[in-house]
Structure formats: structure tokens, C-alpha cells
N, C-alpha and C positions, 0 to 999 in steps of 0.2 A: 377455522382447518388450514393443514399447511397446502399451498399450492406446490405443484414439482421443483421449483428453483428453491423455495424454501423448505423440502423435505431434503433436498440435496445438500444443501445449506448445514442445515440441523445435523443431517448425517457425518458429512465430512468434519463440522468442529467436534462432534459426537467421539468421532473414531479418532481424531487425533490428542483429546482431550483424556482419554482413557490411557495414553502414552505416556503422557505428561508428570513430571516429579510433582509428588504437594510441597507445598510452600509452608514455611514455619509462620505462626499467626502472626509472629514477631518480626518478621524479615520485612525487610525496606522494600516496598514495590515500586520498578521504576516507571515513571511516566512516560509516555510513549507521545504524548501532545506537543505538538510542534512541527518545526517546516524542517524536512531532511532535504538534502539534495547532492548531487555527485555532477560534475560538469564534465563534460567528451570533447576534446580538441584534438583537430588533426595537427600534429608536432610537424610532420611532411610537410602542410600547406597551411599556415598560421591565418591568412588570408579568409580562410573557408570558416566560416559562422559554427560556434560550439554547441552542440547539442549537450543533453543532461536527461537525467532524471530527477525529481522531487516528490515526494510525499508530502502531505500537508495534512498531520493526523489531530485529533480531540479525543482525548479518553475519559471516558465516565465511568467509573468504578472498572469494570474488567471490559466492561464495552470499549469498542473503536471506532470511531467512523472519519473517513476523510476524502480527499481526493489526489487526485496524481497527474502528473505531469511527464511526457518521455518526448524528446524530438533526438533524431537522429541528427551526426554530426551535418554541417552543411544545413540542415532543417530542412531536406528532404521528404521526411515523412513524420507526423506530429501526430499522439496519443494524448488527447487534452481531457481529463474527467472533470466532472462536477462533482458537489458535495454529495458523497452518497455511493461513489461509485469504489471507494475501499470502506468494506466495512468485516471487523473483526472481533475476538474476543483476547484478553491478555491473561497469560498464568504465569506469574514470575517475571523473567525477563525478556520471557518468548510472547509473540503475539501469531495468531493464526487470522489472515485475513482472505478474505474473496474480493477480487480486484477485476472490476470490469473494464474491457479493453472497449475503448469506445469506438475504433474503428472500424473492428470486425463484430462486437456483440458478444463476443466471445466472455467468458467467466474463468477465471484462474484462480486457484487454492494459492498460497503462500505461507511464508512465515518468516516473520519479522523480531531478530536478535536483538536485545540492546544492550551494551559494554560502555558505560561514560557517554562522550560527547559523539557515540556512532552509532548507527545499527546497521545489522548485515542482511541482507532482505535476500532470500530464495524462493523462487517460484517451485513449486510442488508438481503440478501439473492442470489441465484444462478439466473443471468442472463441466462445462456447457459449451458446447459449439457455438460461433459466431454466426451470422447470418451470412456474412462475406467472409471466403474460404481467402484470409492472405495470413502470413506469418507476422506474429505479433511483434512490436519493437518493445516491449514492458522485457526488462531484462531477465535472464536466470538467476545468475546472482550478482550482488552487487554491493559494496559498503556505501554507505550515506552517513552525514555527517551536517551535526545539528547545524540550521542555517538560521543565523540572528541576526540577519539586513533586516532594517527596517521595513521595507517591502514584503518581505518574507512574513514577520511576525503581523503585520496588518494582513495578508491573505489567510494566515491561519484563523484570526479572530472574526473574516467571513464565512471560512468553512463553520464555525462553532457558532457561529446566528443562523447557519440555512437548518432546514430540518433533516435529520438524519432518518431513513425511511428501512427499518427492520423487516425481516420478511418475517409474516404471520405463521 
């Protein structure tokens, strides 16, 4: 039986899938697995710590599971997810995901579109309000690049080995 969150998630995915074009059975499916990141730095004050946004994703068929990390410039605010804080489905070169804002407990619907070694992130809207009313630091729109640094590749392996709990 679907709990409230599972029902909202299933409804959101279903609504988005209806509007997605069907892909040819022979079309190559892009793999979203990997580390994707962007760094945000203060050019006017290069001594400040850089912030950024990272996604660590593992794709299994059309399912996507992962975690996220967000830090503002200067590291004043952090939102560090755990494996399973990003859950979604893939259709062609686009994924539709729900991301948990760990600072507030809110859940957001977002899309990730793959193009070569880049993905375009777009926050669609809030699915569930959080326990703590604060603005999210998860970006509205952001281009991210595949990150192949050894530490990032290892982090993706850790996410792959962690359990991914899908709403029933």
C-alpha cells in the first residue's frame, strides 16, 4: 500500500512520463551513473572557500538512485545527502528525480538532462514541505560536469554499495 509520500512520488513521476516522448528501442540510452559537479567560487574574494553542487548517481535500468552535496560559497550552509536522497526514473536523455533537502526535510521534484559529459539540473518545485522552514540551497538551474577525480569515483562506488529504498 502506498504511503502519502509514495503516492505523491508515484503521481509526480506518472504525470511527467505522460509528457515525455517515447524513445526508439534502438536508441542508445545515456547512462546517468557517475559523479556530476560544479564549483562555485567568489572571484572578488578568492580566499573564501568555494562551494558547489554535486550529484552521485547510480543507474539500474530506468531507475536512478544517488545522493547530493551542496555548499554555499564560504561554506556557511551545507546540505549533505545520504545514499537514497536522490531517487528517480530515466526516460531517454532525461531523468525525473525527487531530492531530499536534508537541512529542512523538504522534498523537491527536479529534472536532469544528459548531454555528453554534462547534465543540466532543473528544480521543478516542492513535493513536500519540510519540518524546518528555511529556503533551500539546492540550485534552481545548474549545469554540472562529469567529475572523474579518483575520490569522486570512489564516492559513487560507496553510493552503489548502499541500499536504495524506493517508496512502496
